[in-house]
Each structure stands twice: as structure tokens, then as C-alpha cells.
N, C-alpha and C positions, 0 to 999 in steps of 0.2 A: 876984571872979568871974571864971571863967574866961572866956580869949578864945573870941572864936568861930572854929571849925575851919573852914577853906574847904571840906572833904569833908562836912559835915554840912549837913543840909537844915532850909530853915525855912518857916514859913509865918506868915501873918497869925494873930495871938492871936485866941481864940474872943471874939466879941462885936464884932469890928473889920470893916470893911468899906472897902475902898477906892472910891473913887469920884471922878469929876470932877466939879467943882461950875461949872456956868456963870454962875452970878451972880459968883461968885470970880474965875472964870477960872484955876483950880488945882485940884489933885486933892487930896482932904481924904480922913481917915480919918475914919469914921463910928463912933459906939459909942454907949452907952447914956447915957453922961454928955455928949453933945455931939459938935463936929465940931473935928478937928484939922487946921488948913490946912498944905499941905507944900509945899515947892519942887518944881519938875519933875523933879528930880534925884532926890529921895526918892521921888516918884510912879513913876519908870522901875523903880527897885531893887525897891520894893513889889509892884508888878505881876507880876514875875516870880519871886516867892516863890511856889511853888505846892504846896510840901511833898515834891515827887518830886524838883525840880531842887537839885542842891547849889550852894552860895554860890560856888564855883569855877565851876559852870556859868553862873551868873548873871553872875558877872564876865566870862566869855568873851564871853557875848551881848551884853552892854553896852559889850565892846572892839570888838565886830564893829559895832555901831551908831554908835559913835563912837571913830573910828580915831584911833589918834596921840594919845589922851591920856595925858599923864604922871601918873603916880600914881593911875590909876583903882582898882585892887585895893587900895590902902592906905585911900582914899576911901570905897569901899563896905563896907569890913571896917568902917573907925571908924564910918560911918552905923548900920550894923547893931548895934554894940555900943550905942550909944545908944539904938536902936530895942528892944533886948530890954529895955536897964535900965529903959526907959518902959513895957514889958510889951507893946509893939506886936506882938512877933514871939514867937514859941514855936520 
């Protein structure tokens, strides 16, 4: 599988919807087969994937939100690789 290019744009895959689940107190990905509980970091990344913004722009936005976090870009890219492998993003 090809690595994610920071210049590409991604969005949630068809059939997935990101939302906050108050009963679980966490973001979730809702799909026809059920609900996937996410941690806060995953929710922050996925909420920025709009199909318009590049992965690099998502990373830059998160770096503004969380200044001084070392390895943020590598962490985001690694998470997006997993999310793509699980067909959550396209």
C-alpha cells in the first residue's frame, strides 16, 4: 500500500459519520455496521478531513492547536495510514 502523501486530501469514507457520543464521552465513527469509539486525538484529526484540506494543512492546523508537540506530523500520518487501512477514510 502506498504511503499517504501529505499533499493529498482525504475525507471520511462513504457511509461513515463522525459525531460526539455523550453517553460514552468520546467521539465515534458511526456506520451501518455499528459505532467505533475513538480517542480524542483521532476525533480531532478526522474532524479536519473535509476533502478540501490537504493532510499537510490538517497537520498544520493541529500544530497550531497543540503547539510544541514533538512528532505530531508522524503521529497524524501513522493514524491516517491505519484509518485508511480500516477503510474509514478515502
